[in-house]
C-alpha positions as CSV (number, residue, x, y, z in Angstrom):
1,M,0.0,0.0,0.0
2,F,2.8,2.4,0.9
3,M,4.6,1.7,-2.4
4,N,1.4,2.3,-4.4
5,E,1.1,5.7,-2.7
6,L,4.7,6.4,-3.5
7,T,4.3,5.4,-7.1
8,G,1.3,7.8,-7.4
9,A,3.4,10.5,-5.8
10,F,6.3,9.8,-8.1
11,E,4.1,10.1,-11.1
12,A,2.4,13.3,-9.9
13,V,5.7,15.0,-9.2
14,L,7.2,14.1,-12.7
15,F,3.9,15.1,-14.4
16,A,3.7,18.4,-12.6
17,S,7.4,19.2,-13.2
18,G,7.4,18.7,-17.0
19,E,11.2,18.8,-16.7
20,P,13.7,16.2,-15.5
21,V,13.6,15.9,-11.7
22,S,16.9,15.1,-10.0
23,M,17.6,12.2,-7.7
24,E,18.3,14.7,-4.9
25,S,14.9,16.4,-5.4
26,L,13.0,13.1,-5.5
27,K,14.7,11.8,-2.3
28,E,13.7,15.0,-0.5
29,I,10.2,15.2,-2.0
30,L,9.3,11.6,-1.5
31,G,11.2,11.1,1.8
32,I,13.1,8.0,0.7
33,D,16.7,7.1,-0.1
34,A,18.4,6.8,-3.5
35,E,18.0,3.0,-3.7
36,N,14.2,3.3,-3.1
37,V,14.0,6.0,-5.8
38,R,15.7,3.7,-8.3
39,E,13.4,0.8,-7.3
40,L,10.3,3.1,-7.6
41,A,11.5,4.4,-11.1
42,A,12.0,0.8,-12.3
43,A,8.6,-0.4,-11.1
44,Y,6.8,2.7,-12.5
45,S,8.6,2.3,-15.9
46,K,7.4,-1.4,-16.0
47,Q,3.8,-0.3,-15.2
48,L,3.8,2.2,-18.0
49,E,5.1,-0.5,-20.4
50,E,2.6,-3.1,-19.3
51,R,-0.5,-0.9,-19.7
52,G,0.6,0.3,-23.1
53,S,0.9,3.9,-22.0
54,G,1.7,6.7,-24.5
55,L,4.3,7.9,-21.9
56,Q,7.6,6.5,-20.9
57,L,10.0,7.2,-18.1
58,Q,13.3,8.6,-19.3
59,Q,16.5,9.0,-17.2
60,V,18.1,12.3,-18.0
61,A,21.1,14.0,-16.5
62,G,20.9,12.0,-13.3
63,G,17.2,12.5,-12.9
64,W,13.9,11.3,-14.4
65,Q,11.3,12.8,-16.8
66,L,8.0,11.7,-18.3
67,V,8.1,11.9,-22.0
68,T,5.8,10.8,-24.9
69,K,6.7,7.8,-26.9
70,A,8.2,8.5,-30.3
71,Q,5.6,6.4,-32.1
72,Y,2.9,9.0,-31.0
73,F,4.8,12.0,-32.2
74,H,2.4,12.7,-35.1
75,Y,-0.5,13.0,-32.6
76,V,1.4,15.3,-30.3
77,E,2.3,17.4,-33.4
78,R,-1.4,17.8,-34.1
79,L,-1.8,19.2,-30.6
80,S,0.8,21.9,-31.4
81,E,-1.2,22.7,-34.6
82,E,-4.4,23.0,-32.5
83,R,-2.6,25.4,-30.1
84,D,-1.7,27.6,-33.0
85,K,-5.4,28.2,-33.5
86,R,-5.5,30.2,-30.3
87,L,-7.7,33.3,-30.5
88,S,-6.1,36.7,-30.6
89,P,-7.3,39.4,-28.1
90,A,-9.4,41.0,-31.0
91,A,-11.1,37.6,-31.7
92,M,-11.7,37.0,-28.0
93,E,-13.4,40.4,-27.7
94,T,-15.6,39.7,-30.7
95,L,-16.5,36.3,-29.4
96,S,-17.4,37.8,-26.0
97,I,-19.7,40.3,-27.7
98,V,-21.4,37.5,-29.6
99,A,-21.8,35.4,-26.5
100,F,-23.3,38.1,-24.3
101,K,-25.4,39.9,-26.9
102,Q,-26.6,37.0,-29.1
103,P,-28.4,37.0,-31.4
104,I,-26.4,39.8,-33.0
105,T,-25.5,41.0,-36.4
106,K,-22.0,41.6,-37.8
107,Q,-22.8,45.3,-38.2
108,E,-23.9,45.6,-34.5
109,I,-20.6,44.0,-33.4
110,E,-18.6,46.4,-35.6
111,H,-20.6,49.3,-34.1
112,I,-19.6,48.1,-30.5
113,R,-16.0,47.4,-31.4
114,G,-15.5,50.3,-33.7
115,V,-13.6,48.3,-36.3
116,R,-14.4,46.0,-39.2
117,I,-14.4,42.3,-38.3
118,E,-14.8,40.2,-41.6
119,K,-11.6,38.2,-41.0
120,I,-12.3,37.6,-37.3
121,M,-15.9,36.4,-38.0
122,S,-14.6,34.0,-40.7
123,K,-12.0,32.6,-38.2
124,L,-14.7,32.1,-35.5
125,L,-17.0,30.4,-38.0
126,E,-14.2,28.2,-39.3
127,M,-13.4,27.2,-35.7
128,E,-17.1,26.5,-35.1
129,L,-17.3,28.8,-32.1
130,I,-20.1,30.8,-33.7
131,R,-22.8,30.0,-36.2
132,E,-25.6,31.7,-38.2
133,L,-28.9,31.7,-36.3
134,G,-31.0,33.2,-39.1
135,R,-31.7,36.7,-40.3
136,K,-32.8,39.9,-38.5
137,D,-36.3,41.1,-39.5
138,T,-35.1,44.5,-40.6
139,I,-33.9,46.3,-43.8
140,G,-31.3,44.2,-45.7
141,R,-32.1,41.2,-43.4
142,P,-28.6,40.9,-42.0
143,I,-27.4,37.5,-40.6
144,L,-27.7,36.9,-36.9
145,Y,-24.9,35.1,-35.1
146,G,-24.7,33.1,-31.9
147,T,-22.4,30.7,-30.1
148,T,-22.2,26.9,-30.7
149,D,-21.9,23.7,-28.6
150,T,-18.2,23.9,-29.4
151,F,-18.0,27.3,-27.7
152,L,-19.7,25.8,-24.6
153,Q,-17.2,22.9,-24.5
154,C,-14.2,25.1,-25.0
155,F,-15.2,27.3,-22.1
156,G,-16.5,24.6,-19.8
157,L,-20.1,25.8,-19.9
158,N,-23.1,23.5,-19.7
159,D,-25.4,26.2,-21.1
160,I,-25.1,29.8,-22.3
161,S,-27.0,30.8,-19.1
162,D,-23.8,29.8,-17.2
163,L,-21.9,32.8,-18.5
164,P,-21.0,35.1,-15.7
165,E,-22.9,38.3,-15.1
166,L,-21.3,41.3,-16.7
167,P,-20.2,43.9,-14.2
168,E,-22.1,47.2,-14.1
169,A,-20.2,49.9,-15.8
170,D,-19.4,53.0,-13.7
171,R,-21.1,55.5,-16.1
172,S,-19.9,58.5,-14.1
173,I,-16.4,58.1,-15.6
174,L,-17.6,57.6,-19.2
175,E,-17.4,60.3,-21.9
176,H,-20.7,61.5,-23.5
177,E,-19.9,59.6,-26.7
178,Q,-19.4,56.3,-24.7
179,L,-22.7,56.9,-22.9
180,D,-24.4,57.3,-26.2
181,L,-23.0,53.9,-27.3
182,F,-24.3,52.3,-24.1
183,A,-27.7,53.7,-24.7
184,E,-27.7,52.4,-28.3
185,A,-26.6,49.0,-27.2
186,E,-29.4,48.7,-24.7
187,L,-32.1,49.8,-27.2
188,P,-32.5,46.4,-28.9
189,E,-32.9,44.7,-25.5
190,Q,-35.5,47.2,-24.5
191,E,-37.3,46.8,-27.8
192,Q,-37.4,43.1,-27.4
193,E,-38.9,43.4,-23.9
194,Q,-41.6,45.7,-25.2
195,E,-42.4,43.3,-28.0
196,S,-42.7,40.4,-25.6
197,E,-45.0,42.4,-23.4
198,E,-47.3,43.2,-26.3
């Protein structure tokens, strides 16, 4: 039982480190001598092999490190490609507006952000973080956008209602132009409430 706990601790330390952990560090952290560290490393390495793990224990510069097996390199490479798809601050800002104000048109988002967003919207659609919800019943019938199930999964949400409440803006520090933008942004919501009451 004690050895099982030590094996778990050994694994946790190596995983959390991400870099080689020296013999001296392992002795101090686990509270065992060098011989026991070597026995633990051998037993853990055997366990990884027996269960067909994608990881292996590698001895490096007098210490140990958890590394991925070479045969799974092309999968790990795909992970790097996925990480390259991270959103820029501008894309995150646009996505946040869609999430909190949906359904919303591209023109409305551009009005809030004050910049054109064609490329950003294309990227968000390509990444399946937003989708077309239909068309707004107004002149030109612009497309309405909203978030997707992929968005919920990426941000660990069960439902769009799980989004945090937006903090109330301190309007006393806003310029007149900014106050006008707040008023315009709130108009669609007020109109929707009036329609629902009718």
